[in-house]
C-alpha beads as a LAMMPS data file, in Angstrom:
LAMMPS data file: protein, C-alpha beads

150 atoms
149 bonds

1 atom types
1 bond types

-500.0 500.0 xlo xhi
-500.0 500.0 ylo yhi
-500.0 500.0 zlo zhi

Masses

1 110.0

Atoms # bond

1 1 1 126.397 444.748 166.743
2 1 1 130.146 444.852 166.556
3 1 1 132.481 447.228 168.385
4 1 1 133.088 449.209 165.152
5 1 1 129.323 449.775 164.827
6 1 1 129.221 451.128 168.384
7 1 1 132.098 453.501 167.589
8 1 1 130.251 454.738 164.502
9 1 1 127.045 455.285 166.465
10 1 1 128.845 457.111 169.272
11 1 1 130.570 459.427 166.778
12 1 1 127.369 460.135 164.838
13 1 1 125.463 460.885 168.036
14 1 1 128.056 463.527 168.887
15 1 1 127.975 465.028 165.389
16 1 1 125.519 463.698 162.825
17 1 1 126.989 465.990 160.172
18 1 1 130.377 464.269 160.028
19 1 1 131.476 463.504 156.507
20 1 1 132.110 459.842 155.777
21 1 1 135.831 460.649 155.456
22 1 1 135.943 462.249 158.920
23 1 1 133.779 459.539 160.469
24 1 1 136.032 456.817 159.053
25 1 1 139.133 458.581 160.387
26 1 1 137.533 459.059 163.821
27 1 1 136.629 455.368 164.182
28 1 1 139.770 453.999 162.532
29 1 1 138.283 452.478 159.389
30 1 1 138.625 452.914 155.659
31 1 1 136.004 455.242 154.163
32 1 1 134.436 452.478 152.060
33 1 1 134.117 450.064 154.999
34 1 1 132.701 452.853 157.173
35 1 1 130.170 453.826 154.511
36 1 1 128.999 450.192 154.198
37 1 1 128.560 449.907 157.981
38 1 1 126.603 453.173 158.195
39 1 1 124.339 452.030 155.356
40 1 1 123.809 448.678 157.129
41 1 1 122.954 450.472 160.391
42 1 1 120.413 452.592 158.506
43 1 1 118.942 449.605 156.635
44 1 1 118.546 447.590 159.850
45 1 1 116.688 450.445 161.535
46 1 1 119.330 451.021 164.218
47 1 1 119.874 454.515 162.801
48 1 1 116.331 455.801 162.384
49 1 1 116.920 459.408 161.245
50 1 1 119.224 462.406 161.399
51 1 1 118.114 465.689 162.945
52 1 1 119.211 469.019 164.382
53 1 1 118.917 469.615 168.120
54 1 1 117.466 473.061 168.789
55 1 1 117.955 475.158 171.913
56 1 1 114.458 475.390 173.376
57 1 1 114.754 478.803 175.009
58 1 1 116.737 480.472 172.217
59 1 1 114.035 479.351 169.779
60 1 1 111.350 481.042 171.897
61 1 1 109.896 477.956 173.613
62 1 1 110.106 479.157 177.190
63 1 1 107.820 476.670 178.957
64 1 1 108.601 472.992 179.411
65 1 1 106.384 470.658 181.419
66 1 1 106.063 466.998 182.318
67 1 1 102.451 465.812 182.233
68 1 1 101.072 462.699 183.879
69 1 1 97.966 461.507 182.051
70 1 1 95.516 458.860 183.257
71 1 1 92.804 457.404 181.045
72 1 1 89.287 456.369 182.049
73 1 1 89.236 453.228 179.930
74 1 1 92.030 451.133 178.525
75 1 1 90.188 449.390 175.722
76 1 1 92.049 449.202 172.406
77 1 1 89.838 451.777 170.638
78 1 1 90.237 454.403 173.386
79 1 1 94.003 453.898 173.694
80 1 1 94.476 454.076 169.910
81 1 1 92.466 457.304 169.695
82 1 1 94.547 458.839 172.495
83 1 1 97.874 457.763 170.971
84 1 1 96.890 458.955 167.485
85 1 1 95.855 462.356 168.868
86 1 1 99.078 462.717 170.858
87 1 1 101.221 461.923 167.802
88 1 1 99.644 464.785 165.879
89 1 1 100.709 467.553 168.279
90 1 1 104.095 469.252 167.808
91 1 1 104.105 470.552 171.407
92 1 1 104.456 466.974 172.641
93 1 1 108.109 466.000 172.353
94 1 1 107.790 462.665 174.144
95 1 1 104.985 460.309 175.081
96 1 1 105.802 457.320 177.244
97 1 1 103.372 454.591 178.319
98 1 1 104.289 453.871 181.934
99 1 1 103.470 451.877 185.013
100 1 1 102.539 453.565 188.265
101 1 1 100.057 456.316 189.049
102 1 1 99.740 457.625 185.472
103 1 1 99.235 455.765 182.220
104 1 1 101.330 458.170 180.132
105 1 1 104.082 460.703 180.731
106 1 1 104.298 463.536 178.221
107 1 1 107.043 466.098 177.768
108 1 1 105.436 469.246 176.414
109 1 1 107.092 472.466 175.243
110 1 1 105.261 475.706 174.452
111 1 1 106.157 479.349 173.959
112 1 1 104.679 480.519 177.272
113 1 1 102.115 479.805 180.006
114 1 1 99.265 481.180 177.913
115 1 1 99.966 478.810 175.020
116 1 1 100.415 475.946 177.501
117 1 1 97.027 476.689 179.043
118 1 1 95.508 476.832 175.559
119 1 1 97.091 473.447 174.735
120 1 1 95.467 471.983 177.857
121 1 1 92.049 473.621 177.396
122 1 1 91.677 473.232 173.647
123 1 1 93.351 469.879 173.145
124 1 1 94.383 467.596 175.980
125 1 1 91.413 468.083 178.320
126 1 1 89.027 467.594 175.386
127 1 1 90.352 464.152 174.421
128 1 1 87.787 461.452 175.014
129 1 1 88.807 459.068 177.770
130 1 1 91.236 461.367 179.578
131 1 1 90.448 461.049 183.294
132 1 1 93.192 463.125 184.873
133 1 1 96.143 465.318 183.893
134 1 1 98.776 466.427 186.391
135 1 1 101.490 468.878 185.360
136 1 1 104.956 469.631 186.641
137 1 1 106.535 472.733 185.111
138 1 1 110.263 472.309 184.507
139 1 1 112.263 474.933 186.394
140 1 1 115.692 474.038 185.028
141 1 1 116.987 471.486 182.536
142 1 1 119.998 469.840 184.132
143 1 1 120.734 467.042 181.674
144 1 1 119.194 466.725 178.234
145 1 1 121.245 464.020 176.556
146 1 1 119.658 462.217 173.644
147 1 1 122.638 459.975 172.932
148 1 1 122.769 456.333 173.955
149 1 1 125.828 455.351 175.991
150 1 1 128.133 453.373 173.688

Bonds

1 1 1 2
2 1 2 3
3 1 3 4
4 1 4 5
5 1 5 6
6 1 6 7
7 1 7 8
8 1 8 9
9 1 9 10
10 1 10 11
11 1 11 12
12 1 12 13
13 1 13 14
14 1 14 15
15 1 15 16
16 1 16 17
17 1 17 18
18 1 18 19
19 1 19 20
20 1 20 21
21 1 21 22
22 1 22 23
23 1 23 24
24 1 24 25
25 1 25 26
26 1 26 27
27 1 27 28
28 1 28 29
29 1 29 30
30 1 30 31
31 1 31 32
32 1 32 33
33 1 33 34
34 1 34 35
35 1 35 36
36 1 36 37
37 1 37 38
38 1 38 39
39 1 39 40
40 1 40 41
41 1 41 42
42 1 42 43
43 1 43 44
44 1 44 45
45 1 45 46
46 1 46 47
47 1 47 48
48 1 48 49
49 1 49 50
50 1 50 51
51 1 51 52
52 1 52 53
53 1 53 54
54 1 54 55
55 1 55 56
56 1 56 57
57 1 57 58
58 1 58 59
59 1 59 60
60 1 60 61
61 1 61 62
62 1 62 63
63 1 63 64
64 1 64 65
65 1 65 66
66 1 66 67
67 1 67 68
68 1 68 69
69 1 69 70
70 1 70 71
71 1 71 72
72 1 72 73
73 1 73 74
74 1 74 75
75 1 75 76
76 1 76 77
77 1 77 78
78 1 78 79
79 1 79 80
80 1 80 81
81 1 81 82
82 1 82 83
83 1 83 84
84 1 84 85
85 1 85 86
86 1 86 87
87 1 87 88
88 1 88 89
89 1 89 90
90 1 90 91
91 1 91 92
92 1 92 93
93 1 93 94
94 1 94 95
95 1 95 96
96 1 96 97
97 1 97 98
98 1 98 99
99 1 99 100
100 1 100 101
101 1 101 102
102 1 102 103
103 1 103 104
104 1 104 105
105 1 105 106
106 1 106 107
107 1 107 108
108 1 108 109
109 1 109 110
110 1 110 111
111 1 111 112
112 1 112 113
113 1 113 114
114 1 114 115
115 1 115 116
116 1 116 117
117 1 117 118
118 1 118 119
119 1 119 120
120 1 120 121
121 1 121 122
122 1 122 123
123 1 123 124
124 1 124 125
125 1 125 126
126 1 126 127
127 1 127 128
128 1 128 129
129 1 129 130
130 1 130 131
131 1 131 132
132 1 132 133
133 1 133 134
134 1 134 135
135 1 135 136
136 1 136 137
137 1 137 138
138 1 138 139
139 1 139 140
140 1 140 141
141 1 141 142
142 1 142 143
143 1 143 144
144 1 144 145
145 1 145 146
146 1 146 147
147 1 147 148
148 1 148 149
149 1 149 150
């Protein structure tokens, strides 16, 4: 990746709704050259999608938790079933396979404690192969930056 590509990515991470004209002006390129670079970044998979970031609390999602999940078995079939199930749930914002005490770290957001408990009882604790789930409820979000440092 060239320096101009990094400038484009940094600008788009700050504001993904920039027009091509504004983006080109911000990074010091002609609009046509900027457009070609953005299209190349999209085609190569470096830019994967555009989205809106939503304020969790203002949208009514008052509970945020980090879950540490350990599986009983790590055979391919069991892991695939777990991963496929996790991908289907909108409450799960992130799922990371990790080293250490837990196999997976999940970031879960729900409307309240009741809906969180329902998520645990009706979904997560019923998944085959789940051995243990530990939860940490988030008290305060201090830094929630989704941009890469360019």
